[in-house]
KOLLUM-323769 format. One record per residue (C-alpha): x, y, z. Coordinates in nm, 3 decimals, m for minus. Each point is the difference from the previous one (the first is absolute). Example, Ala and Ser with C-alpha at 12.3 -4.5 7.8 and 13.67 -1.06 7.14 Angstrom:
+---------+---------+---------+
:      xx :      yy :      zz :
+---------+---------+---------+
:   1.230 :  m0.450 :   0.780 :
:   0.137 :   0.344 :  m0.066 :
+---------+---------+---------+
# end
This chain:
+---------+---------+---------+
:      xx :      yy :      zz :
+---------+---------+---------+
:   4.084 :   1.921 :  m7.239 :
:  m0.312 :  m0.141 :  m0.037 :
:  m0.351 :   0.037 :   0.230 :
:  m0.199 :  m0.237 :   0.095 :
:  m0.400 :   0.124 :  m0.025 :
:  m0.285 :  m0.072 :   0.201 :
:  m0.363 :   0.071 :  m0.168 :
:  m0.299 :   0.022 :   0.117 :
:  m0.276 :   0.192 :   0.242 :
:   0.135 :   0.217 :   0.266 :
:  m0.129 :  m0.113 :   0.296 :
:  m0.008 :   0.304 :   0.170 :
:  m0.150 :   0.253 :  m0.316 :
:  m0.166 :  m0.278 :  m0.214 :
:   0.160 :   0.115 :  m0.278 :
:   0.210 :  m0.235 :  m0.248 :
:   0.346 :   0.063 :  m0.001 :
:   0.376 :  m0.124 :  m0.084 :
:   0.249 :  m0.029 :   0.261 :
:   0.347 :   0.013 :  m0.158 :
:   0.258 :  m0.099 :   0.293 :
:   0.375 :  m0.094 :   0.099 :
:   0.019 :  m0.038 :   0.364 :
:  m0.170 :   0.289 :   0.007 :
:  m0.294 :   0.131 :  m0.196 :
:   0.128 :   0.235 :  m0.268 :
:  m0.338 :   0.060 :  m0.217 :
:  m0.372 :   0.005 :   0.085 :
:  m0.205 :   0.025 :  m0.327 :
:  m0.349 :  m0.051 :  m0.159 :
:  m0.082 :  m0.298 :  m0.138 :
:  m0.289 :  m0.021 :  m0.254 :
:   0.062 :  m0.323 :  m0.132 :
:  m0.323 :  m0.226 :   0.005 :
:   0.189 :  m0.300 :   0.110 :
:  m0.007 :   0.124 :   0.371 :
:  m0.225 :  m0.222 :   0.188 :
:  m0.234 :   0.236 :   0.209 :
:   0.038 :  m0.244 :   0.268 :
:   0.348 :   0.015 :  m0.002 :
:   0.179 :   0.265 :   0.219 :
:   0.352 :   0.081 :   0.126 :
:   0.061 :   0.189 :   0.340 :
:   0.311 :   0.049 :   0.219 :
:   0.088 :  m0.372 :   0.136 :
:  m0.136 :  m0.063 :   0.358 :
:   0.188 :   0.070 :   0.313 :
:  m0.020 :  m0.216 :   0.300 :
:   0.112 :   0.149 :   0.338 :
:  m0.081 :  m0.252 :   0.216 :
:   0.103 :  m0.430 :  m0.150 :
:   0.106 :  m0.200 :   0.308 :
:   0.012 :  m0.274 :  m0.267 :
:  m0.140 :  m0.179 :  m0.317 :
:  m0.013 :  m0.269 :  m0.206 :
:   0.148 :  m0.258 :   0.234 :
:   0.277 :   0.195 :   0.146 :
:   0.007 :   0.190 :   0.354 :
:   0.213 :   0.324 :  m0.065 :
:  m0.008 :  m0.014 :   0.443 :
:   0.240 :  m0.319 :  m0.008 :
:   0.331 :   0.037 :   0.001 :
:   0.055 :  m0.293 :  m0.202 :
:  m0.205 :   0.042 :  m0.253 :
:   0.229 :  m0.070 :  m0.381 :
:   0.051 :   0.292 :  m0.199 :
:  m0.090 :  m0.148 :  m0.305 :
:  m0.366 :  m0.066 :   0.174 :
:  m0.023 :   0.360 :   0.073 :
:   0.089 :   0.049 :  m0.351 :
:  m0.230 :  m0.207 :  m0.078 :
:  m0.274 :   0.103 :   0.218 :
:   0.031 :   0.331 :  m0.166 :
:  m0.002 :  m0.099 :  m0.340 :
:  m0.369 :  m0.161 :   0.082 :
:  m0.074 :   0.352 :   0.169 :
:   0.043 :   0.164 :  m0.382 :
:  m0.258 :  m0.221 :  m0.139 :
:  m0.273 :   0.200 :   0.237 :
:   0.149 :   0.382 :  m0.112 :
:   0.232 :   0.088 :   0.303 :
:   0.343 :   0.125 :  m0.155 :
:   0.094 :   0.118 :   0.393 :
:  m0.050 :  m0.125 :   0.325 :
:   0.124 :   0.038 :   0.385 :
:   0.114 :  m0.346 :   0.145 :
:  m0.134 :   0.009 :   0.373 :
:   0.156 :  m0.128 :   0.260 :
:  m0.247 :  m0.015 :   0.299 :
:   0.100 :  m0.103 :   0.412 :
:   0.166 :  m0.201 :   0.080 :
:   0.340 :  m0.122 :   0.139 :
:   0.241 :   0.310 :  m0.019 :
:   0.298 :  m0.263 :  m0.177 :
:  m0.311 :  m0.136 :  m0.178 :
:  m0.142 :   0.336 :  m0.172 :
:   0.385 :   0.121 :  m0.066 :
:   0.087 :  m0.292 :  m0.160 :
:  m0.341 :   0.001 :  m0.246 :
:   0.104 :   0.349 :  m0.075 :
:   0.360 :  m0.108 :  m0.077 :
:  m0.130 :  m0.251 :  m0.221 :
:  m0.239 :   0.192 :  m0.185 :
:   0.262 :   0.205 :  m0.075 :
:   0.278 :  m0.207 :  m0.122 :
:  m0.286 :  m0.005 :  m0.267 :
:   0.067 :   0.228 :  m0.274 :
:  m0.356 :  m0.019 :  m0.207 :
:  m0.109 :   0.335 :  m0.126 :
:  m0.373 :  m0.056 :   0.102 :
:   0.111 :   0.064 :   0.398 :
:  m0.005 :   0.311 :   0.007 :
:   0.042 :   0.058 :   0.413 :
:  m0.080 :  m0.221 :   0.305 :
:  m0.275 :   0.056 :   0.226 :
:   0.041 :  m0.142 :   0.365 :
:  m0.357 :  m0.028 :   0.189 :
:   0.089 :   0.020 :   0.344 :
:   0.120 :  m0.121 :   0.252 :
:  m0.072 :   0.326 :   0.192 :
:  m0.393 :  m0.046 :  m0.033 :
:  m0.251 :  m0.074 :   0.277 :
:   0.044 :  m0.280 :   0.191 :
:  m0.379 :  m0.072 :   0.054 :
:  m0.164 :  m0.219 :  m0.172 :
:  m0.193 :   0.119 :  m0.252 :
:   0.211 :   0.279 :  m0.104 :
:   0.253 :  m0.228 :  m0.015 :
:  m0.148 :  m0.191 :  m0.257 :
:   0.189 :  m0.342 :  m0.102 :
:   0.301 :   0.172 :   0.125 :
:   0.205 :  m0.237 :   0.275 :
:  m0.012 :   0.223 :   0.314 :
:   0.262 :  m0.149 :   0.138 :
:   0.229 :   0.183 :  m0.215 :
:  m0.176 :   0.343 :   0.013 :
:   0.232 :   0.241 :   0.164 :
:   0.016 :   0.408 :   0.083 :
:   0.184 :   0.217 :  m0.350 :
:   0.357 :  m0.062 :   0.037 :
:   0.245 :   0.201 :  m0.240 :
:   0.282 :  m0.211 :   0.013 :
:  m0.230 :  m0.268 :  m0.147 :
:  m0.106 :   0.228 :  m0.288 :
:   0.386 :   0.105 :  m0.093 :
:   0.028 :  m0.380 :   0.015 :
:  m0.284 :  m0.041 :  m0.295 :
:   0.186 :   0.278 :  m0.169 :
:   0.319 :  m0.160 :  m0.001 :
:  m0.090 :  m0.361 :  m0.140 :
:  m0.239 :   0.165 :  m0.286 :
:   0.249 :   0.265 :  m0.093 :
:  m0.282 :   0.257 :   0.115 :
:  m0.238 :  m0.144 :  m0.222 :
:  m0.295 :  m0.023 :   0.329 :
:  m0.231 :   0.302 :  m0.161 :
:  m0.344 :  m0.100 :   0.239 :
:  m0.029 :  m0.034 :   0.347 :
:  m0.347 :  m0.131 :   0.172 :
:   0.035 :   0.057 :   0.374 :
:  m0.242 :   0.131 :   0.284 :
:   0.029 :   0.307 :   0.152 :
:  m0.125 :  m0.093 :   0.318 :
:   0.316 :  m0.068 :   0.117 :
:   0.153 :   0.303 :   0.235 :
:   0.348 :  m0.031 :  m0.201 :
:  m0.217 :   0.009 :  m0.389 :
:   0.074 :   0.371 :  m0.063 :
:   0.359 :   0.047 :   0.017 :
:   0.004 :  m0.315 :  m0.217 :
:  m0.227 :   0.169 :  m0.231 :
:   0.216 :   0.277 :   0.007 :
:   0.318 :  m0.186 :  m0.108 :
:  m0.173 :  m0.238 :  m0.276 :
:  m0.205 :   0.290 :  m0.163 :
:   0.336 :   0.232 :  m0.012 :
:   0.144 :  m0.368 :  m0.171 :
:  m0.214 :   0.042 :  m0.281 :
:  m0.235 :  m0.299 :   0.124 :
:  m0.342 :  m0.006 :   0.023 :
:  m0.147 :  m0.041 :   0.302 :
:  m0.373 :  m0.212 :   0.013 :
:  m0.227 :  m0.047 :   0.257 :
:  m0.124 :  m0.311 :   0.072 :
:  m0.107 :  m0.312 :   0.239 :
:  m0.056 :   0.288 :   0.253 :
:  m0.242 :   0.069 :   0.280 :
:   0.144 :   0.355 :   0.027 :
:  m0.197 :   0.295 :   0.158 :
:  m0.118 :   0.276 :  m0.204 :
:   0.318 :   0.188 :   0.175 :
:   0.228 :  m0.234 :  m0.125 :
:  m0.129 :  m0.016 :  m0.359 :
:   0.025 :   0.385 :  m0.024 :
:   0.352 :   0.013 :   0.185 :
:   0.133 :  m0.270 :  m0.231 :
:  m0.110 :   0.173 :  m0.330 :
:   0.149 :   0.348 :   0.141 :
:   0.297 :  m0.213 :   0.046 :
:   0.013 :  m0.124 :  m0.375 :
:  m0.274 :  m0.266 :  m0.064 :
:  m0.176 :  m0.022 :  m0.375 :
:  m0.143 :  m0.260 :  m0.019 :
:  m0.249 :  m0.287 :   0.173 :
:   0.106 :  m0.379 :  m0.019 :
:  m0.342 :  m0.196 :  m0.162 :
:  m0.235 :   0.219 :   0.150 :
:  m0.298 :  m0.207 :   0.188 :
:   0.238 :  m0.285 :   0.094 :
:   0.226 :  m0.070 :   0.263 :
:  m0.267 :   0.095 :   0.263 :
:  m0.242 :  m0.104 :   0.238 :
:  m0.303 :  m0.222 :  m0.083 :
:  m0.206 :   0.235 :   0.262 :
:   0.116 :   0.381 :   0.096 :
:  m0.159 :   0.340 :   0.069 :
:  m0.251 :   0.139 :  m0.206 :
:   0.213 :   0.327 :   0.045 :
:   0.289 :   0.092 :  m0.022 :
:   0.186 :  m0.301 :  m0.104 :
:   0.336 :  m0.036 :  m0.214 :
:  m0.155 :  m0.116 :  m0.313 :
:  m0.286 :   0.394 :  m0.002 :
:   0.354 :   0.196 :   0.091 :
:   0.175 :  m0.116 :  m0.289 :
:  m0.285 :   0.024 :  m0.219 :
:  m0.041 :   0.317 :   0.065 :
:   0.382 :   0.124 :   0.025 :
:   0.015 :   0.184 :  m0.331 :
:   0.426 :  m0.036 :  m0.025 :
:  m0.030 :  m0.381 :   0.022 :
:  m0.056 :  m0.188 :  m0.349 :
:  m0.104 :  m0.308 :   0.069 :
:   0.031 :  m0.426 :  m0.114 :
:  m0.287 :  m0.220 :  m0.068 :
:  m0.009 :  m0.368 :  m0.080 :
:  m0.286 :  m0.060 :  m0.217 :
:  m0.048 :  m0.359 :  m0.043 :
:  m0.371 :   0.001 :   0.165 :
:   0.115 :  m0.138 :   0.313 :
:   0.212 :   0.189 :   0.206 :
:  m0.214 :   0.320 :   0.006 :
:  m0.401 :   0.019 :  m0.107 :
:  m0.174 :   0.158 :  m0.326 :
:  m0.117 :   0.272 :   0.272 :
:   0.343 :   0.098 :   0.107 :
:   0.148 :  m0.028 :  m0.269 :
:  m0.217 :   0.262 :  m0.165 :
:  m0.038 :   0.206 :   0.353 :
:   0.440 :  m0.006 :  m0.017 :
:   0.013 :   0.130 :  m0.384 :
:  m0.223 :   0.277 :   0.101 :
:   0.152 :   0.075 :   0.307 :
:   0.379 :   0.000 :  m0.165 :
:  m0.124 :   0.099 :  m0.359 :
:   0.132 :  m0.213 :  m0.286 :
:   0.312 :   0.260 :  m0.030 :
:   0.113 :  m0.119 :   0.353 :
:  m0.093 :  m0.361 :  m0.010 :
:   0.252 :  m0.321 :  m0.125 :
:  m0.081 :  m0.376 :  m0.061 :
:   0.189 :  m0.235 :   0.118 :
:   0.037 :  m0.391 :   0.031 :
:   0.163 :  m0.074 :   0.328 :
:   0.004 :  m0.346 :  m0.182 :
:   0.182 :  m0.257 :   0.231 :
:   0.252 :  m0.293 :  m0.199 :
:  m0.340 :  m0.215 :  m0.107 :
:  m0.157 :   0.224 :  m0.223 :
:  m0.049 :  m0.184 :  m0.335 :
:   0.054 :  m0.306 :   0.163 :
:  m0.237 :  m0.301 :   0.015 :
:  m0.259 :   0.036 :   0.347 :
:   0.224 :  m0.179 :   0.291 :
:   0.206 :   0.020 :   0.299 :
:   0.306 :   0.200 :  m0.012 :
:   0.290 :   0.149 :   0.238 :
:   0.029 :   0.353 :   0.037 :
:   0.334 :   0.045 :   0.224 :
:  m0.105 :  m0.163 :   0.314 :
:  m0.362 :   0.045 :  m0.084 :
:  m0.218 :  m0.289 :  m0.179 :
:  m0.258 :   0.135 :  m0.157 :
:  m0.298 :  m0.159 :  m0.269 :
:  m0.067 :   0.169 :  m0.385 :
:  m0.388 :  m0.052 :   0.006 :
:  m0.213 :  m0.089 :  m0.316 :
:  m0.163 :   0.360 :   0.023 :
:   0.358 :   0.121 :  m0.032 :
:   0.041 :   0.116 :   0.367 :
:   0.320 :  m0.100 :   0.195 :
:  m0.055 :  m0.058 :   0.372 :
:   0.226 :  m0.129 :   0.301 :
:  m0.072 :  m0.383 :   0.051 :
:  m0.237 :  m0.035 :   0.291 :
:  m0.188 :   0.303 :  m0.038 :
:  m0.163 :   0.317 :  m0.243 :
:   0.264 :   0.235 :   0.060 :
:   0.119 :   0.126 :  m0.357 :
:   0.377 :  m0.050 :  m0.091 :
:   0.076 :   0.216 :  m0.287 :
:  m0.218 :  m0.068 :  m0.337 :
:   0.047 :  m0.171 :  m0.323 :
:  m0.062 :   0.308 :  m0.178 :
:   0.114 :   0.099 :  m0.346 :
:   0.002 :   0.349 :  m0.116 :
:  m0.138 :  m0.048 :  m0.359 :
:  m0.316 :  m0.171 :   0.264 :
:   0.020 :   0.291 :   0.215 :
:  m0.052 :   0.243 :  m0.243 :
:  m0.335 :  m0.160 :  m0.150 :
:  m0.125 :   0.000 :   0.390 :
:   0.056 :   0.310 :   0.011 :
:  m0.248 :   0.071 :  m0.313 :
:  m0.224 :  m0.254 :   0.089 :
:   0.005 :   0.060 :   0.421 :
:   0.068 :   0.340 :   0.002 :
:  m0.202 :   0.134 :  m0.281 :
:   0.345 :   0.166 :  m0.165 :
:   0.035 :   0.084 :  m0.290 :
:   0.269 :  m0.157 :  m0.242 :
:   0.285 :   0.314 :   0.048 :
:  m0.072 :   0.014 :   0.364 :
:   0.070 :  m0.325 :   0.081 :
:   0.329 :  m0.031 :  m0.251 :
:   0.107 :   0.343 :   0.206 :
:  m0.021 :  m0.174 :   0.322 :
:   0.235 :  m0.242 :  m0.091 :
:   0.257 :   0.187 :  m0.228 :
:   0.045 :   0.365 :   0.051 :
:  m0.164 :  m0.018 :   0.343 :
:   0.218 :  m0.275 :   0.164 :
:   0.348 :   0.166 :  m0.174 :
:  m0.094 :   0.348 :   0.172 :
:  m0.081 :  m0.193 :   0.329 :
:   0.333 :  m0.209 :  m0.030 :
:   0.212 :   0.285 :  m0.127 :
:   0.054 :  m0.207 :  m0.332 :
:   0.212 :   0.193 :  m0.232 :
:  m0.078 :   0.073 :  m0.374 :
:  m0.355 :  m0.152 :   0.095 :
:  m0.217 :   0.283 :   0.126 :
:  m0.136 :   0.132 :  m0.301 :
:  m0.061 :  m0.309 :  m0.166 :
:  m0.025 :  m0.077 :  m0.413 :
:   0.207 :   0.325 :  m0.098 :
:   0.310 :   0.073 :  m0.172 :
:   0.284 :   0.004 :   0.238 :
:  m0.126 :  m0.280 :   0.218 :
:   0.105 :  m0.332 :   0.032 :
:  m0.135 :  m0.210 :  m0.241 :
:  m0.162 :  m0.285 :   0.252 :
:  m0.310 :  m0.064 :  m0.215 :
:  m0.309 :  m0.252 :   0.019 :
:  m0.243 :  m0.093 :  m0.275 :
:  m0.294 :  m0.151 :   0.062 :
:  m0.364 :  m0.094 :  m0.156 :
:  m0.305 :   0.062 :   0.184 :
:  m0.179 :  m0.301 :   0.111 :
:  m0.303 :  m0.103 :   0.167 :
:   0.176 :  m0.060 :   0.368 :
:   0.172 :   0.317 :  m0.062 :
:   0.375 :   0.042 :  m0.195 :
:   0.202 :  m0.276 :  m0.105 :
:   0.344 :   0.075 :  m0.109 :
:   0.136 :  m0.071 :  m0.352 :
:   0.351 :   0.200 :   0.024 :
:   0.290 :   0.110 :   0.300 :
:   0.275 :   0.214 :  m0.072 :
:   0.284 :   0.088 :   0.272 :
:   0.212 :   0.261 :  m0.075 :
:  m0.068 :   0.003 :  m0.395 :
:   0.028 :  m0.421 :   0.006 :
:  m0.303 :  m0.245 :  m0.040 :
:   0.008 :  m0.203 :   0.307 :
:  m0.331 :  m0.165 :  m0.077 :
:  m0.198 :  m0.047 :  m0.291 :
:  m0.358 :  m0.203 :  m0.029 :
:   0.159 :  m0.158 :  m0.329 :
:   0.252 :  m0.304 :   0.063 :
:   0.248 :   0.078 :  m0.244 :
:   0.012 :   0.362 :   0.105 :
:   0.009 :  m0.085 :   0.378 :
:   0.305 :  m0.230 :  m0.088 :
:   0.166 :   0.244 :  m0.219 :
:  m0.045 :   0.249 :   0.313 :
:   0.118 :  m0.183 :   0.280 :
+---------+---------+---------+
# end
C-alpha cells in the first residue's frame, strides 16, 4: 500500500519532518528538503469538545438534515478540526433525545462522541447562562440511559452542576460507564465541588463563563475549580467570553497541561451577521462576532473557529505555538478520552493531521487529513479530489 506523505515543521518540536501514513501514522522521518517553508507547520488535527452547531446548522435541532450536518463538518475541516463532540444543551427531554438520535444517525468519522451540556445545571440566572430555565431539571439516571440508547453509547461527556442533592450517585454511575463528568453552569459550594471531584468529575466546562456577573470575592465556585488540581478546564478563547487578564490567570492556575481550548460554537459560526434561532432561543450574531440573545447582552455560545482560537491563545495569552497547539490537540484528547490521539504526531496514532502556515492573525490551514484521508485543501483541485 502506498503511504500518504505530509511534510513541514513539527508544530511542537520545530523540527522539519515528513509524516507517512495510511489510516494511522506509520513513520515519522527527518526532512531535509529546502522546499519546506519555515512558516509551514504540521500538527495533530484539532479536537473540539464542545460545539453546538456550525456553518448554519443547529446540532440541537432534531430536524437538522443529515446532509447539512455533514456539510457543516466539511466546513469545519477548513479550520483544522478533525474530531469534535457535537453538543446538545438543556431542553425538552423529547427534543434533546431526538437531537441526539438525529446526530447519531449521521455516520461521519469526525463526530467522535457527543457532549450533553445540561439539563442538570443551576436553575439560577447567571450560572444558567442561555439555557432555558423551564427545562432545567435534577439528574436522572433513566434519562441518561435513554441518551445512550439513542446514540449507541456515544455520549461521552456530560456537563452538570454539583449543587443537586442527587448528583453524587449520578456522577459515580456515569463515571463507571467511562463518561467524562464536567462541572459547569453551577453555583455549587466548595464542598459540593470537592465531593463531585471525589465522585469522578474531571473537567470544568468553559471556566469563567456560565456564572453570576457579581459574586463573593472568595470563596466562590470559579476559584474553587481553578484551585482544584484534579480538574482540567476548557476555555473559550475568542476575546469575548473571558478577558485577557482572566485567561492568563486561569492558564497559570491550571497550567498548560490541564487547559483545553474549545469553541462552544453555535450555528451562526462562519455565517453572516444577523438573527438566528437556536432551538427556542432567538440570538444575533453581531459584527464583533459575539452571539447574544436578542433583546439583551447575554452571550449564547460563540462564533469561534478553532484555528482562530489557536491564534488567540498566542496573541491574548502570550502562549508559544507548541503550547497553543497542545491545548487544541493532545490536551483535548486526554480530557475527552479520544483514543489514538493522546500521543500527538507519533507512529501508531490516528492519522489526523493539519498542515498550516503562520500568518499575521495567527494560523491559516493549508490541508487537513482525517484518518489518512485528505478532507480539506486550500488548492481547489485537490479539495475537489478529496471530497
